[in-house]
mmCIF file of the N, C-alpha and C atoms, coordinates in Angstrom:
data_MODEL
# 
_entry.id   MODEL 
# 
loop_
_atom_site.group_PDB 
_atom_site.id 
_atom_site.type_symbol 
_atom_site.label_atom_id 
_atom_site.label_alt_id 
_atom_site.label_comp_id 
_atom_site.label_asym_id 
_atom_site.label_entity_id 
_atom_site.label_seq_id 
_atom_site.pdbx_PDB_ins_code 
_atom_site.Cartn_x 
_atom_site.Cartn_y 
_atom_site.Cartn_z 
_atom_site.occupancy 
_atom_site.B_iso_or_equiv 
_atom_site.pdbx_formal_charge 
_atom_site.auth_seq_id 
_atom_site.auth_comp_id 
_atom_site.auth_asym_id 
_atom_site.auth_atom_id 
_atom_site.pdbx_PDB_model_num 
ATOM 1   N N  . MET A 1 1  ? 0.826   -1.189  0.000   1.00 0.00 ? 1  MET A N  1 
ATOM 2   C CA . MET A 1 1  ? 0.000   0.000   0.000   1.00 0.00 ? 1  MET A CA 1 
ATOM 3   C C  . MET A 1 1  ? 0.869   1.251   0.000   1.00 0.00 ? 1  MET A C  1 
ATOM 4   N N  . SER A 1 2  ? 2.083   1.156   0.570   1.00 0.00 ? 2  SER A N  1 
ATOM 5   C CA . SER A 1 2  ? 2.936   2.341   0.626   1.00 0.00 ? 2  SER A CA 1 
ATOM 6   C C  . SER A 1 2  ? 3.408   2.743   -0.767  1.00 0.00 ? 2  SER A C  1 
ATOM 7   N N  . ALA A 1 3  ? 3.608   1.763   -1.667  1.00 0.00 ? 3  ALA A N  1 
ATOM 8   C CA . ALA A 1 3  ? 3.996   2.105   -3.037  1.00 0.00 ? 3  ALA A CA 1 
ATOM 9   C C  . ALA A 1 3  ? 2.867   2.871   -3.717  1.00 0.00 ? 3  ALA A C  1 
ATOM 10  N N  . LEU A 1 4  ? 1.644   2.485   -3.450  1.00 0.00 ? 4  LEU A N  1 
ATOM 11  C CA . LEU A 1 4  ? 0.503   3.193   -4.017  1.00 0.00 ? 4  LEU A CA 1 
ATOM 12  C C  . LEU A 1 4  ? 0.453   4.626   -3.505  1.00 0.00 ? 4  LEU A C  1 
ATOM 13  N N  . MET A 1 5  ? 0.729   4.803   -2.229  1.00 0.00 ? 5  MET A N  1 
ATOM 14  C CA . MET A 1 5  ? 0.721   6.156   -1.663  1.00 0.00 ? 5  MET A CA 1 
ATOM 15  C C  . MET A 1 5  ? 1.798   7.012   -2.324  1.00 0.00 ? 5  MET A C  1 
ATOM 16  N N  . ALA A 1 6  ? 2.972   6.448   -2.529  1.00 0.00 ? 6  ALA A N  1 
ATOM 17  C CA . ALA A 1 6  ? 4.050   7.196   -3.186  1.00 0.00 ? 6  ALA A CA 1 
ATOM 18  C C  . ALA A 1 6  ? 3.662   7.553   -4.611  1.00 0.00 ? 6  ALA A C  1 
ATOM 19  N N  . ASP A 1 7  ? 3.043   6.609   -5.322  1.00 0.00 ? 7  ASP A N  1 
ATOM 20  C CA . ASP A 1 7  ? 2.606   6.873   -6.693  1.00 0.00 ? 7  ASP A CA 1 
ATOM 21  C C  . ASP A 1 7  ? 1.527   7.947   -6.726  1.00 0.00 ? 7  ASP A C  1 
ATOM 22  N N  . LEU A 1 8  ? 0.631   7.950   -5.751  1.00 0.00 ? 8  LEU A N  1 
ATOM 23  C CA . LEU A 1 8  ? -0.401  8.991   -5.678  1.00 0.00 ? 8  LEU A CA 1 
ATOM 24  C C  . LEU A 1 8  ? 0.225   10.362  -5.460  1.00 0.00 ? 8  LEU A C  1 
ATOM 25  N N  . ILE A 1 9  ? 1.172   10.435  -4.542  1.00 0.00 ? 9  ILE A N  1 
ATOM 26  C CA . ILE A 1 9  ? 1.822   11.708  -4.234  1.00 0.00 ? 9  ILE A CA 1 
ATOM 27  C C  . ILE A 1 9  ? 2.577   12.235  -5.448  1.00 0.00 ? 9  ILE A C  1 
ATOM 28  N N  . GLU A 1 10 ? 3.245   11.353  -6.164  1.00 0.00 ? 10 GLU A N  1 
ATOM 29  C CA . GLU A 1 10 ? 4.015   11.753  -7.343  1.00 0.00 ? 10 GLU A CA 1 
ATOM 30  C C  . GLU A 1 10 ? 3.131   12.014  -8.559  1.00 0.00 ? 10 GLU A C  1 
ATOM 31  N N  . GLY A 1 11 ? 1.860   11.636  -8.488  1.00 0.00 ? 11 GLY A N  1 
ATOM 32  C CA . GLY A 1 11 ? 0.946   11.866  -9.602  1.00 0.00 ? 11 GLY A CA 1 
ATOM 33  C C  . GLY A 1 11 ? 1.016   10.806  -10.681 1.00 0.00 ? 11 GLY A C  1 
ATOM 34  N N  . ARG A 1 12 ? 1.629   9.664   -10.399 1.00 0.00 ? 12 ARG A N  1 
ATOM 35  C CA . ARG A 1 12 ? 1.721   8.583   -11.391 1.00 0.00 ? 12 ARG A CA 1 
ATOM 36  C C  . ARG A 1 12 ? 0.448   7.755   -11.452 1.00 0.00 ? 12 ARG A C  1 
ATOM 37  N N  . VAL A 1 13 ? -0.387  7.871   -10.446 1.00 0.00 ? 13 VAL A N  1 
ATOM 38  C CA . VAL A 1 13 ? -1.647  7.122   -10.389 1.00 0.00 ? 13 VAL A CA 1 
ATOM 39  C C  . VAL A 1 13 ? -2.769  8.133   -10.165 1.00 0.00 ? 13 VAL A C  1 
ATOM 40  N N  . PRO A 1 14 ? -3.849  8.031   -10.937 1.00 0.00 ? 14 PRO A N  1 
ATOM 41  C CA . PRO A 1 14 ? -4.957  8.969   -10.726 1.00 0.00 ? 14 PRO A CA 1 
ATOM 42  C C  . PRO A 1 14 ? -5.637  8.745   -9.373  1.00 0.00 ? 14 PRO A C  1 
ATOM 43  N N  . PRO A 1 15 ? -6.203  9.797   -8.793  1.00 0.00 ? 15 PRO A N  1 
ATOM 44  C CA . PRO A 1 15 ? -6.868  9.661   -7.490  1.00 0.00 ? 15 PRO A CA 1 
ATOM 45  C C  . PRO A 1 15 ? -7.974  8.612   -7.473  1.00 0.00 ? 15 PRO A C  1 
ATOM 46  N N  . SER A 1 16 ? -8.656  8.412   -8.580  1.00 0.00 ? 16 SER A N  1 
ATOM 47  C CA . SER A 1 16 ? -9.739  7.422   -8.603  1.00 0.00 ? 16 SER A CA 1 
ATOM 48  C C  . SER A 1 16 ? -9.198  6.007   -8.381  1.00 0.00 ? 16 SER A C  1 
ATOM 49  N N  . ILE A 1 17 ? -8.008  5.716   -8.897  1.00 0.00 ? 17 ILE A N  1 
ATOM 50  C CA . ILE A 1 17 ? -7.402  4.398   -8.690  1.00 0.00 ? 17 ILE A CA 1 
ATOM 51  C C  . ILE A 1 17 ? -6.996  4.234   -7.228  1.00 0.00 ? 17 ILE A C  1 
ATOM 52  N N  . GLY A 1 18 ? -6.433  5.287   -6.656  1.00 0.00 ? 18 GLY A N  1 
ATOM 53  C CA . GLY A 1 18 ? -6.066  5.241   -5.237  1.00 0.00 ? 18 GLY A CA 1 
ATOM 54  C C  . GLY A 1 18 ? -7.284  5.042   -4.355  1.00 0.00 ? 18 GLY A C  1 
ATOM 55  N N  . ASN A 1 19 ? -8.362  5.721   -4.691  1.00 0.00 ? 19 ASN A N  1 
ATOM 56  C CA . ASN A 1 19 ? -9.603  5.583   -3.927  1.00 0.00 ? 19 ASN A CA 1 
ATOM 57  C C  . ASN A 1 19 ? -10.145 4.161   -4.028  1.00 0.00 ? 19 ASN A C  1 
ATOM 58  N N  . ALA A 1 20 ? -10.128 3.593   -5.223  1.00 0.00 ? 20 ALA A N  1 
ATOM 59  C CA . ALA A 1 20 ? -10.621 2.232   -5.412  1.00 0.00 ? 20 ALA A CA 1 
ATOM 60  C C  . ALA A 1 20 ? -9.764  1.223   -4.642  1.00 0.00 ? 20 ALA A C  1 
ATOM 61  N N  . ALA A 1 21 ? -8.456  1.419   -4.656  1.00 0.00 ? 21 ALA A N  1 
ATOM 62  C CA . ALA A 1 21 ? -7.566  0.502   -3.931  1.00 0.00 ? 21 ALA A CA 1 
ATOM 63  C C  . ALA A 1 21 ? -7.804  0.591   -2.427  1.00 0.00 ? 21 ALA A C  1 
ATOM 64  N N  . CYS A 1 22 ? -8.001  1.786   -1.914  1.00 0.00 ? 22 CYS A N  1 
ATOM 65  C CA . CYS A 1 22 ? -8.269  1.944   -0.479  1.00 0.00 ? 22 CYS A CA 1 
ATOM 66  C C  . CYS A 1 22 ? -9.615  1.334   -0.097  1.00 0.00 ? 22 CYS A C  1 
ATOM 67  N N  . ASN A 1 23 ? -10.616 1.500   -0.930  1.00 0.00 ? 23 ASN A N  1 
ATOM 68  C CA . ASN A 1 23 ? -11.924 0.901   -0.660  1.00 0.00 ? 23 ASN A CA 1 
ATOM 69  C C  . ASN A 1 23 ? -11.835 -0.623  -0.656  1.00 0.00 ? 23 ASN A C  1 
ATOM 70  N N  . ALA A 1 24 ? -11.093 -1.196  -1.612  1.00 0.00 ? 24 ALA A N  1 
ATOM 71  C CA . ALA A 1 24 ? -10.945 -2.649  -1.668  1.00 0.00 ? 24 ALA A CA 1 
ATOM 72  C C  . ALA A 1 24 ? -10.208 -3.162  -0.437  1.00 0.00 ? 24 ALA A C  1 
ATOM 73  N N  . ALA A 1 25 ? -9.163  -2.466  -0.026  1.00 0.00 ? 25 ALA A N  1 
ATOM 74  C CA . ALA A 1 25 ? -8.411  -2.878  1.162   1.00 0.00 ? 25 ALA A CA 1 
ATOM 75  C C  . ALA A 1 25 ? -9.293  -2.800  2.410   1.00 0.00 ? 25 ALA A C  1 
ATOM 76  N N  . GLY A 1 26 ? -10.132 -1.787  2.495   1.00 0.00 ? 26 GLY A N  1 
ATOM 77  C CA . GLY A 1 26 ? -11.038 -1.663  3.633   1.00 0.00 ? 26 GLY A CA 1 
ATOM 78  C C  . GLY A 1 26 ? -12.032 -2.809  3.696   1.00 0.00 ? 26 GLY A C  1 
ATOM 79  N N  . LYS A 1 27 ? -12.506 -3.247  2.545   1.00 0.00 ? 27 LYS A N  1 
ATOM 80  C CA . LYS A 1 27 ? -13.454 -4.366  2.515   1.00 0.00 ? 27 LYS A CA 1 
ATOM 81  C C  . LYS A 1 27 ? -12.762 -5.673  2.915   1.00 0.00 ? 27 LYS A C  1 
ATOM 82  N N  . LEU A 1 28 ? -11.511 -5.840  2.509   1.00 0.00 ? 28 LEU A N  1 
ATOM 83  C CA . LEU A 1 28 ? -10.775 -7.029  2.931   1.00 0.00 ? 28 LEU A CA 1 
ATOM 84  C C  . LEU A 1 28 ? -10.559 -7.036  4.436   1.00 0.00 ? 28 LEU A C  1 
ATOM 85  N N  . LEU A 1 29 ? -10.247 -5.876  4.996   1.00 0.00 ? 29 LEU A N  1 
ATOM 86  C CA . LEU A 1 29 ? -10.088 -5.790  6.442   1.00 0.00 ? 29 LEU A CA 1 
ATOM 87  C C  . LEU A 1 29 ? -11.399 -6.097  7.164   1.00 0.00 ? 29 LEU A C  1 
ATOM 88  N N  . LYS A 1 30 ? -12.519 -5.699  6.585   1.00 0.00 ? 30 LYS A N  1 
ATOM 89  C CA . LYS A 1 30 ? -13.820 -5.983  7.178   1.00 0.00 ? 30 LYS A CA 1 
ATOM 90  C C  . LYS A 1 30 ? -14.080 -7.485  7.214   1.00 0.00 ? 30 LYS A C  1 
ATOM 91  N N  . VAL A 1 31 ? -13.694 -8.199  6.155   1.00 0.00 ? 31 VAL A N  1 
ATOM 92  C CA . VAL A 1 31 ? -13.866 -9.652  6.128   1.00 0.00 ? 31 VAL A CA 1 
ATOM 93  C C  . VAL A 1 31 ? -13.037 -10.299 7.232   1.00 0.00 ? 31 VAL A C  1 
ATOM 94  N N  . VAL A 1 32 ? -11.806 -9.810  7.434   1.00 0.00 ? 32 VAL A N  1 
ATOM 95  C CA . VAL A 1 32 ? -10.962 -10.357 8.494   1.00 0.00 ? 32 VAL A CA 1 
ATOM 96  C C  . VAL A 1 32 ? -11.585 -10.084 9.860   1.00 0.00 ? 32 VAL A C  1 
ATOM 97  N N  . GLU A 1 33 ? -12.120 -8.880  10.036  1.00 0.00 ? 33 GLU A N  1 
ATOM 98  C CA . GLU A 1 33 ? -12.786 -8.548  11.299  1.00 0.00 ? 33 GLU A CA 1 
ATOM 99  C C  . GLU A 1 33 ? -13.972 -9.472  11.550  1.00 0.00 ? 33 GLU A C  1 
ATOM 100 N N  . LEU A 1 34 ? -14.788 -9.706  10.532  1.00 0.00 ? 34 LEU A N  1 
ATOM 101 C CA . LEU A 1 34 ? -15.939 -10.592 10.677  1.00 0.00 ? 34 LEU A CA 1 
ATOM 102 C C  . LEU A 1 34 ? -15.504 -12.031 10.944  1.00 0.00 ? 34 LEU A C  1 
ATOM 103 N N  . GLN A 1 35 ? -14.404 -12.444 10.302  1.00 0.00 ? 35 GLN A N  1 
ATOM 104 C CA . GLN A 1 35 ? -13.891 -13.787 10.536  1.00 0.00 ? 35 GLN A CA 1 
ATOM 105 C C  . GLN A 1 35 ? -13.471 -13.954 11.992  1.00 0.00 ? 35 GLN A C  1 
ATOM 106 N N  . MET A 1 36 ? -12.804 -12.964 12.551  1.00 0.00 ? 36 MET A N  1 
ATOM 107 C CA . MET A 1 36 ? -12.370 -13.047 13.940  1.00 0.00 ? 36 MET A CA 1 
ATOM 108 C C  . MET A 1 36 ? -13.562 -13.022 14.897  1.00 0.00 ? 36 MET A C  1 
ATOM 109 N N  . ARG A 1 37 ? -14.584 -12.280 14.532  1.00 0.00 ? 37 ARG A N  1 
ATOM 110 C CA . ARG A 1 37 ? -15.734 -12.132 15.423  1.00 0.00 ? 37 ARG A CA 1 
ATOM 111 C C  . ARG A 1 37 ? -16.700 -13.313 15.331  1.00 0.00 ? 37 ARG A C  1 
ATOM 112 N N  . TYR A 1 38 ? -17.020 -13.744 14.107  1.00 0.00 ? 38 TYR A N  1 
ATOM 113 C CA . TYR A 1 38 ? -18.076 -14.731 13.913  1.00 0.00 ? 38 TYR A CA 1 
ATOM 114 C C  . TYR A 1 38 ? -17.599 -16.062 13.349  1.00 0.00 ? 38 TYR A C  1 
ATOM 115 N N  . GLY A 1 39 ? -16.306 -16.206 13.098  1.00 0.00 ? 39 GLY A N  1 
ATOM 116 C CA . GLY A 1 39 ? -15.782 -17.430 12.496  1.00 0.00 ? 39 GLY A CA 1 
ATOM 117 C C  . GLY A 1 39 ? -15.901 -18.623 13.426  1.00 0.00 ? 39 GLY A C  1 
ATOM 118 N N  . THR A 1 40 ? -15.906 -19.798 12.834  1.00 0.00 ? 40 THR A N  1 
ATOM 119 C CA . THR A 1 40 ? -15.969 -21.048 13.577  1.00 0.00 ? 40 THR A CA 1 
ATOM 120 C C  . THR A 1 40 ? -14.545 -21.533 13.828  1.00 0.00 ? 40 THR A C  1 
ATOM 121 N N  . ALA A 1 41 ? -14.213 -21.818 15.076  1.00 0.00 ? 41 ALA A N  1 
ATOM 122 C CA . ALA A 1 41 ? -12.864 -22.262 15.417  1.00 0.00 ? 41 ALA A CA 1 
ATOM 123 C C  . ALA A 1 41 ? -12.631 -23.681 14.913  1.00 0.00 ? 41 ALA A C  1 
ATOM 124 N N  . THR A 1 42 ? -11.442 -23.911 14.371  1.00 0.00 ? 42 THR A N  1 
ATOM 125 C CA . THR A 1 42 ? -11.058 -25.240 13.905  1.00 0.00 ? 42 THR A CA 1 
ATOM 126 C C  . THR A 1 42 ? -10.135 -25.884 14.933  1.00 0.00 ? 42 THR A C  1 
ATOM 127 N N  . ALA A 1 43 ? -9.758  -27.129 14.683  1.00 0.00 ? 43 ALA A N  1 
ATOM 128 C CA . ALA A 1 43 ? -8.872  -27.848 15.600  1.00 0.00 ? 43 ALA A CA 1 
ATOM 129 C C  . ALA A 1 43 ? -7.510  -27.172 15.703  1.00 0.00 ? 43 ALA A C  1 
ATOM 130 N N  . GLY A 1 44 ? -7.071  -26.522 14.632  1.00 0.00 ? 44 GLY A N  1 
ATOM 131 C CA . GLY A 1 44 ? -5.776  -25.848 14.629  1.00 0.00 ? 44 GLY A CA 1 
ATOM 132 C C  . GLY A 1 44 ? -5.800  -24.479 15.287  1.00 0.00 ? 44 GLY A C  1 
ATOM 133 N N  . GLY A 1 45 ? -6.946  -24.033 15.740  1.00 0.00 ? 45 GLY A N  1 
ATOM 134 C CA . GLY A 1 45 ? -7.059  -22.744 16.400  1.00 0.00 ? 45 GLY A CA 1 
ATOM 135 C C  . GLY A 1 45 ? -7.449  -21.602 15.480  1.00 0.00 ? 45 GLY A C  1 
ATOM 136 N N  . GLN A 1 46 ? -7.436  -21.828 14.171  1.00 0.00 ? 46 GLN A N  1 
ATOM 137 C CA . GLN A 1 46 ? -7.846  -20.786 13.242  1.00 0.00 ? 46 GLN A CA 1 
ATOM 138 C C  . GLN A 1 46 ? -9.367  -20.711 13.195  1.00 0.00 ? 46 GLN A C  1 
ATOM 139 N N  . LYS A 1 47 ? -9.859  -19.536 12.849  1.00 0.00 ? 47 LYS A N  1 
ATOM 140 C CA . LYS A 1 47 ? -11.297 -19.373 12.678  1.00 0.00 ? 47 LYS A CA 1 
ATOM 141 C C  . LYS A 1 47 ? -11.616 -19.286 11.195  1.00 0.00 ? 47 LYS A C  1 
ATOM 142 N N  . ILE A 1 48 ? -12.679 -19.964 10.808  1.00 0.00 ? 48 ILE A N  1 
ATOM 143 C CA . ILE A 1 48 ? -13.126 -19.958 9.416   1.00 0.00 ? 48 ILE A CA 1 
ATOM 144 C C  . ILE A 1 48 ? -14.482 -19.281 9.358   1.00 0.00 ? 48 ILE A C  1 
ATOM 145 N N  . LEU A 1 49 ? -14.614 -18.327 8.464   1.00 0.00 ? 49 LEU A N  1 
ATOM 146 C CA . LEU A 1 49 ? -15.884 -17.636 8.251   1.00 0.00 ? 49 LEU A CA 1 
ATOM 147 C C  . LEU A 1 49 ? -16.494 -18.160 6.965   1.00 0.00 ? 49 LEU A C  1 
ATOM 148 N N  . HIS A 1 50 ? -17.662 -18.779 7.061   1.00 0.00 ? 50 HIS A N  1 
ATOM 149 C CA . HIS A 1 50 ? -18.364 -19.288 5.890   1.00 0.00 ? 50 HIS A CA 1 
ATOM 150 C C  . HIS A 1 50 ? -19.282 -18.184 5.379   1.00 0.00 ? 50 HIS A C  1 
ATOM 151 N N  . LEU A 1 51 ? -18.955 -17.650 4.208   1.00 0.00 ? 51 LEU A N  1 
ATOM 152 C CA . LEU A 1 51 ? -19.769 -16.595 3.621   1.00 0.00 ? 51 LEU A CA 1 
ATOM 153 C C  . LEU A 1 51 ? -20.999 -17.197 2.959   1.00 0.00 ? 51 LEU A C  1 
ATOM 154 N N  . ALA A 1 52 ? -22.021 -16.378 2.759   1.00 0.00 ? 52 ALA A N  1 
ATOM 155 C CA . ALA A 1 52 ? -23.295 -16.856 2.233   1.00 0.00 ? 52 ALA A CA 1 
ATOM 156 C C  . ALA A 1 52 ? -23.185 -17.331 0.794   1.00 0.00 ? 52 ALA A C  1 
ATOM 157 N N  . MET A 1 53 ? -22.280 -16.750 0.013   1.00 0.00 ? 53 MET A N  1 
ATOM 158 C CA . MET A 1 53 ? -22.157 -17.111 -1.392  1.00 0.00 ? 53 MET A CA 1 
ATOM 159 C C  . MET A 1 53 ? -21.500 -18.484 -1.503  1.00 0.00 ? 53 MET A C  1 
ATOM 160 N N  . THR A 1 54 ? -22.208 -19.449 -2.060  1.00 0.00 ? 54 THR A N  1 
ATOM 161 C CA . THR A 1 54 ? -21.662 -20.797 -2.183  1.00 0.00 ? 54 THR A CA 1 
ATOM 162 C C  . THR A 1 54 ? -21.313 -21.148 -3.620  1.00 0.00 ? 54 THR A C  1 
ATOM 163 N N  . SER A 1 55 ? -21.722 -20.330 -4.581  1.00 0.00 ? 55 SER A N  1 
ATOM 164 C CA . SER A 1 55 ? -21.366 -20.575 -5.975  1.00 0.00 ? 55 SER A CA 1 
ATOM 165 C C  . SER A 1 55 ? -20.506 -19.417 -6.470  1.00 0.00 ? 55 SER A C  1 
ATOM 166 N N  . PRO A 1 56 ? -19.647 -19.666 -7.457  1.00 0.00 ? 56 PRO A N  1 
ATOM 167 C CA . PRO A 1 56 ? -18.768 -18.598 -7.941  1.00 0.00 ? 56 PRO A CA 1 
ATOM 168 C C  . PRO A 1 56 ? -19.558 -17.485 -8.626  1.00 0.00 ? 56 PRO A C  1 
ATOM 169 N N  . LEU A 1 57 ? -18.989 -16.277 -8.601  1.00 0.00 ? 57 LEU A N  1 
ATOM 170 C CA . LEU A 1 57 ? -19.635 -15.150 -9.270  1.00 0.00 ? 57 LEU A CA 1 
ATOM 171 C C  . LEU A 1 57 ? -19.668 -15.345 -10.779 1.00 0.00 ? 57 LEU A C  1 
ATOM 172 N N  . MET A 1 58 ? -18.585 -15.865 -11.319 1.00 0.00 ? 58 MET A N  1 
ATOM 173 C CA . MET A 1 58 ? -18.482 -16.083 -12.755 1.00 0.00 ? 58 MET A CA 1 
ATOM 174 C C  . MET A 1 58 ? -18.598 -17.578 -13.032 1.00 0.00 ? 58 MET A C  1 
ATOM 175 N N  . PRO A 1 59 ? -19.339 -17.964 -14.060 1.00 0.00 ? 59 PRO A N  1 
ATOM 176 C CA . PRO A 1 59 ? -19.433 -19.398 -14.369 1.00 0.00 ? 59 PRO A CA 1 
ATOM 177 C C  . PRO A 1 59 ? -18.083 -19.927 -14.813 1.00 0.00 ? 59 PRO A C  1 
ATOM 178 N N  . THR A 1 60 ? -17.803 -21.159 -14.461 1.00 0.00 ? 60 THR A N  1 
ATOM 179 C CA . THR A 1 60 ? -16.564 -21.780 -14.878 1.00 0.00 ? 60 THR A CA 1 
ATOM 180 C C  . THR A 1 60 ? -16.667 -22.207 -16.328 1.00 0.00 ? 60 THR A C  1 
ATOM 181 N N  . ALA A 1 61 ? -15.557 -22.555 -16.933 1.00 0.00 ? 61 ALA A N  1 
ATOM 182 C CA . ALA A 1 61 ? -15.566 -22.954 -18.331 1.00 0.00 ? 61 ALA A CA 1 
ATOM 183 C C  . ALA A 1 61 ? -16.435 -24.184 -18.551 1.00 0.00 ? 61 ALA A C  1 
ATOM 184 N N  . GLU A 1 62 ? -16.386 -25.125 -17.600 1.00 0.00 ? 62 GLU A N  1 
ATOM 185 C CA . GLU A 1 62 ? -17.203 -26.321 -17.733 1.00 0.00 ? 62 GLU A CA 1 
ATOM 186 C C  . GLU A 1 62 ? -18.698 -25.998 -17.682 1.00 0.00 ? 62 GLU A C  1 
ATOM 187 N N  . ALA A 1 63 ? -19.081 -25.081 -16.800 1.00 0.00 ? 63 ALA A N  1 
ATOM 188 C CA . ALA A 1 63 ? -20.491 -24.735 -16.653 1.00 0.00 ? 63 ALA A CA 1 
ATOM 189 C C  . ALA A 1 63 ? -20.995 -23.965 -17.855 1.00 0.00 ? 63 ALA A C  1 
ATOM 190 N N  . SER A 1 64 ? -20.148 -23.145 -18.484 1.00 0.00 ? 64 SER A N  1 
ATOM 191 C CA . SER A 1 64 ? -20.606 -22.354 -19.618 1.00 0.00 ? 64 SER A CA 1 
ATOM 192 C C  . SER A 1 64 ? -20.706 -23.189 -20.891 1.00 0.00 ? 64 SER A C  1 
ATOM 193 N N  . ASP A 1 65 ? -20.051 -24.368 -20.916 1.00 0.00 ? 65 ASP A N  1 
ATOM 194 C CA . ASP A 1 65 ? -20.132 -25.239 -22.071 1.00 0.00 ? 65 ASP A CA 1 
ATOM 195 C C  . ASP A 1 65 ? -21.423 -26.044 -22.113 1.00 0.00 ? 65 ASP A C  1 
ATOM 196 N N  . LYS A 1 66 ? -22.101 -26.185 -20.987 1.00 0.00 ? 66 LYS A N  1 
ATOM 197 C CA . LYS A 1 66 ? -23.319 -26.981 -20.912 1.00 0.00 ? 66 LYS A CA 1 
ATOM 198 C C  . LYS A 1 66 ? -24.503 -26.200 -21.460 1.00 0.00 ? 66 LYS A C  1 
ATOM 199 N N  . PRO A 1 67 ? -25.353 -26.830 -22.267 1.00 0.00 ? 67 PRO A N  1 
ATOM 200 C CA . PRO A 1 67 ? -26.546 -26.121 -22.753 1.00 0.00 ? 67 PRO A CA 1 
ATOM 201 C C  . PRO A 1 67 ? -27.543 -25.900 -21.605 1.00 0.00 ? 67 PRO A C  1 
ATOM 202 N N  . GLN A 1 68 ? -28.243 -24.799 -21.693 1.00 0.00 ? 68 GLN A N  1 
ATOM 203 C CA . GLN A 1 68 ? -29.209 -24.468 -20.638 1.00 0.00 ? 68 GLN A CA 1 
ATOM 204 C C  . GLN A 1 68 ? -30.613 -24.860 -21.001 1.00 0.00 ? 68 GLN A C  1 
# 
């Protein structure tokens, strides 16, 4: 993230890209926070957060080859 900040300061990256990167990083941190708060503990001590989405956002190549 520090390289992005340097690029923003130098003007090599437009502000919209910096804003998008910061928003994405914030959402990733939110997932980690939710995992720590609501995750299910495993035998190894790690917590796993099962998200509601169980199918991929984009169809896989095998799924797109099948007729509907």
